[in-house]
N, C-alpha and C positions, 0 to 999 in steps of 0.2 A: 580330722575325721573322728566322729564319736565312736567309741568302742561299745558294741552291743553284743555281749557274749550270748551264744545260743543256749538252749535249755539244757543240753547235755553238759556243757561246761559249767553252768550254774549249779546243776545237781552235783557234779563231781567236786566242785569247790566247797559246797556245803558239807559233803561227805568228808572232805579233807579236814575241815574244822573239827568235826566230831572225833575223827580218828586221832588227831593230834592232841586233843584234850585227854584222851585215854593214854596216849604215849607219854604225856608230860606231867600227869598227876603226881607221879612218884619221883620223877627225875631230880628236882631240886632238893627234895627232902629224903632222898634215898638213905643217907646215913642214919637218920632218926628212925625211919621205918624199919630198917634192918636191926637196929638195936632193940626195938620192941619185939620183932619177930624172933630174934635169937636170944632174948633175955637181956635185961638191963645191965648185967655184969660183964658184957663182952668187952674185951680190951680194945683200946683205941686203934692199935695196929691191925687187929682182926676186922674192926669196923671199916677201916680204909680198904683193906684187901677185898672184903666181900662187896663193898660199895663199887669198887672198880670192876669186879667180876660181874655184878648185876647190871651195871651200865654197859659193859661190853657185850653181854650175852645176846641182845638182839642183833648186834653186828655179826656175831658168829652165824646165827641162823640166816640172816640176810646175805652174808657172803657166800653161803652154800647154795642159796636158791635164787638170788637176784639175777645172776648172769643168764638164767634160763627163762626169766619172766617174759622177755620179749618174744621168744619162740613159743611159749605157752599161749600168749595173747594171739599170735598169728595162726597157730594150729587149732586151738579150741575156741577162739573168739574172745574179744576183749570183754564182752559182757560176762561170759562164764568165768573167765579168769578173775574179774573183779569180784564177782559174787563168792567165789571160792576163797579169795584172799580175805574178804571181809568176814566170812564164816570162821576162818582160822584165827583171825584177830579176836573175834568174840570168844572163842574157846580159850585163847591166851589170857584175856582179861579175867575170865571166870576162874582159871587156874590160879592166877595171882591173888584174886580176892579171897579164894577159899583155902589158900595155902596155910598150913600151920607149921611148916618147916622150910628150911632154906632150899632143899632139893626141888620141891614142887614149884617154889617161887622162881628159881632159876630156869627150870624147864619151861615155865610159862613165858619168861622173858625170851628164851631162845625161840619158842614157837611164834612169839610176836614178831620177831625179825624174819623168821622163815615164811611168814605170810606174804612178805614183799608187798604189802598193801600200798605203801607210799610210792613204790616204783611203778606199780600197775596204774595207780591213779594218775601219776604224771604222764606215763605213756599214753593213757586214754585221752588226757587233755591235749597232748601234742597231736594226737590223731584227729580229734574232732574240732580243734580250734582253727579259725581262719588264719592262713599264713601271715597276712598283713597285721593281724592283731595278736599274734602268738606271744609276743613279749608282754603285752598287757594281760593276757590270760595267765601266763606264768607269774606275773606280778600279783594278780588277784589270788592265785593259789598260795603265794608266799604270805599274803595277808590272812588267808584262811588258816595257814599253819600258825601264824602269830596269834590269831584269835583263840585257837585251841590252847596254845602255849601260854596265853595270857590268863585264861580262866583256870587252867589246870593247876599251876603252882599256887594260886591264891586259894582255891578250894581245898587243894591237898594240904597246904600248910595250916590252914585254919582247922580242918578236921583232924589233922595229926596232933595239934595242940589240945583240942577240946574234947575229942571223941575218938574216932577211928576213920581211916581213909578207906577201909574195905567197902562200906556201903557205896561210896562213890565209884569204886572200881566195878562193882556189880551193876550200878546204874548205867555206866558207860557200855558195859556188855549188853544190857537189855536194850538201850537206845540204838546201838549199832545193829543188834539183831533185828529190830524193827525196820531200820534202814535197809537191811538186806532184803526183807520181804517187800518193802516199797520199791526198791530198785529192780527186783525180779519181775515186778508187774509193769514197771514204767520205762525202764531203760532199754534202749534198742542198740543192736550191734551197729557200730559205725561202718559206713561204706568204705571199701578198700580204695585207696588212691590209685590213680592211673600212673604206672611207672613211666618215666621219661624216655627210657630206652631199654633194650633187651638186657643189657648188663645189670641194670638196677633190679629187674625182675629176677635174674639168675642169682644175684647176690642175696636177695631176700629169701630165696628158696633154700640156698645151700649154706647159710650162715656166714656169707662173705663180709658183712659190715664189720664184724669184730676183727677179722683178719686185716682188712684193708685200712681200717681206722687205726688199729694198733701199730700198723706199719708206718703211720704218719707221725714223725717226732713231735710236731706241733700239737696234734691231738692228744698224744700221750702226756705232754706237759700240761695241757689243760685238765686232763683227768687227775694228774698229780696235784695241781693247784686246788681243784675242787675237793679232793680228799683231805688236803691239809686244812682247808677252812672248816670242814666238818670235824676233823681231829681236834682243832682248836676249840670249837664250840662245845664238843662233848668233854674235852678235858676241863673246860671252864665249869660246866655243870657238876663235874665230878668233885672239883676242889672248892667251889664257891661257898657251899654251906659250911664246910670246915673252916674256910677263911673267915667268914662272918662270925662264926662261933668263937674262934680263937681271938679275933680282933676285939670283940665285945663280950668278953668272958663274964658270965653271970647275968647276961641280959635275959629278961623274961620273954616267953613266947617267941623263941628264936626261929622256930619252924615257920610261923606265920610271917615274920619279918623277912626271912629268906624268900618265901613265896612271893611276897609283895615286890621285893627287889627284882626277882626274876620277871615278874609280871610287867614291871616298868620297862624293861628291855624289850619284851615282846609287844608291849603297847606301841613303842616306837616303831618296831618292825611292822605292825599292823597298819600304821599310818603311812609309812614310807614305802611299803611293798608296791602298791599300784603306781606310785610316782616313779620309782626306779623302772618299773615295767614300761611305762609310757616313754621314758627317756631312752630305754633300750631300743624301742621301735624307731626312734628318730636319730639316735646317736650311736657311737661305737660302744657296745657293751664291754669290750675288753678294757677300755680305759676306765670305765666305771668300776669294774671288778678290781683293778689294781688300786685305785684311790680308796675304795671302800675297805679293802683288806688292810691297807696301811692305817686307816682311821680306826678300825677295830683294834689293831695292834697297839696304837697309841692309848686308847681308852683302857685296855687291859694292863699296859705297862705302868700307867699312873695309879691304878687301883690300890696297890700295896701302900701308897703314900696317903691314901684317904684316911682321915681320922674320925669322920662323922658319917652316919648312915646316909644323910642327904647327899654327901659328896659321892659315895658309892652309887647312889641312885642316879645321879646325873651322868656318871660314867657309864652306867648300864644303859641309859637312854641313848647316849652317843653310840655305844657299841651296837645296840639293837637296831637303830636307824640305819647304820652302815651295813650291818650284817644282812639286812633285807635285800641288798643288791647282789649278794655273792652267788647263792645257788641258782637263782633265776638267770643271771647273766651267763654263768658257765653252761647251763642247760640250753639257753638260747643259741649260744655260739656253736655248741656241738650239734644241735638240731639243724641249724642253718647250713652246716657243713655237709649234710647228707642229702641225697635226692629224696623226693617226697615218699617214695615207696619204702625207704629205709629210715625215715626220721624217727619213728616210734622205737625201733630197735636201737638206734643211736642214742636216744634218750635213756633207754634202759642201761646201756653201757656206761653212760655218764652217771646215772644214779647209783649204779653198782660201785663205781669208784668212790663216790661219796660215802657209801655204806662202809667201805674199807676204812675210811677216816673215822667213822663212828666207832669202829672197833679199836683203832690204833690210839685214839685220844685217851680213853680211860686206861689202856695198858701203859701208856707213857707216864701217866700220873701215878699208877701203881708202882712203877720203878723209881720215879724221881721224888715223890712226896715224902717217903720215910727219911730221906737224907736232907731235904731242904726245908720242909714245912710248907704250910698252905700259901703264905704270901709270896715267897720266891717262885713257887710253882706257877703262879699267874704269869710270870715272865716267860715261862715255857710256852704257855698258850699264846702269848703275844708273838713269840718267835715263830710259831706255826703260821700265823697270819702274814708276818713279814716274808716268810719263805714262799707262801702262796703268791704274794704280789710280785716277788722277784722272778718266780718261775713263769708266771703268766704275763709276760711283757705285752704292752698294747700292740706292738707290731708283730706279735706271734700269731700268724694267720693259719688256720686249718684249711688245707686244700685236699678235700676228700674226693677220691674218685673210686667208685665201686669196682670191685673185681669179682669175677666168677671163679669157681673152682678150676684149677689148671689141669686137673686130671683128664 
């Protein structure tokens, strides 16, 4: 069966690409950007500390707001929630672009996470996509993430070396602002699904999905597995630039090269995302999650032994192609476990767990890196993917059954 996404899904996927470009412009070059922001004489230890704080800051904002995103969507409407999230994202990009000190920059990063724009876009896609093609819709969303993450590091790295990345941050804010205006005129509120039974409707009204799902040990383990993969990914971007800089000391235009290496991984994710999504619709996504997580771990474990840039590039391609399977497989499993009336909120719970990983990864690097150095810290990131594969065994099945408030 050919997958033909509806207009709403296509619009949201395009929106996801623009958002991710804004999110990823600074991520791989954060140490270099912060050195310029805080003055070139900043000590290496301070650079590591502030890089970890800056990378973890969106996770703090998202951790505070993401658990409520599903309820906001259902109470105020998905369309209004999306437009508000995008508006907050625009404000955060403007704050970072115009910052002249670390305080305003970190505040912009926190607001970026508090917008919960990625969570709301995913919940919107889960609501409007056809159940038979939901895996492929999530796969195309993963490719949109990869497209933005592919362009962001390359543009950010080149601009950081030759000029300034601030104009690009402002350009993303302006483009996203235009997208907000376009969506306000064209995007419609999705129709509410028919609940299968009274208990589904009751659970949707009183916040039951979080209670009932978190009472399921299998569901909780999947949440933990998803969080670990995000922790590993964000730990990688935290340490990768420092690893390349230390491995190839004195190399010219290091920010550009780091951006290209990041882009290679995301290029592989861009190509592999729809393939994993199609396979998830036909096969067991749990098995694909486990195998892909182990392959990511292998690529990262081998990276400290790479002596040439092209070897690191090949490993990033392997890691990126396999990483494309992880978030979408976990989201699909969690979404399928819930009745139709609760699938969007179940998706929000899963995305919130991954947000927690985005906070924990940089914090783990902040603790470990000063004692081990960049290369051994890559083994920490590999261990996170191994742990995710071990926790989410293929036979770990979520058996969600909605419950209403017992009062």
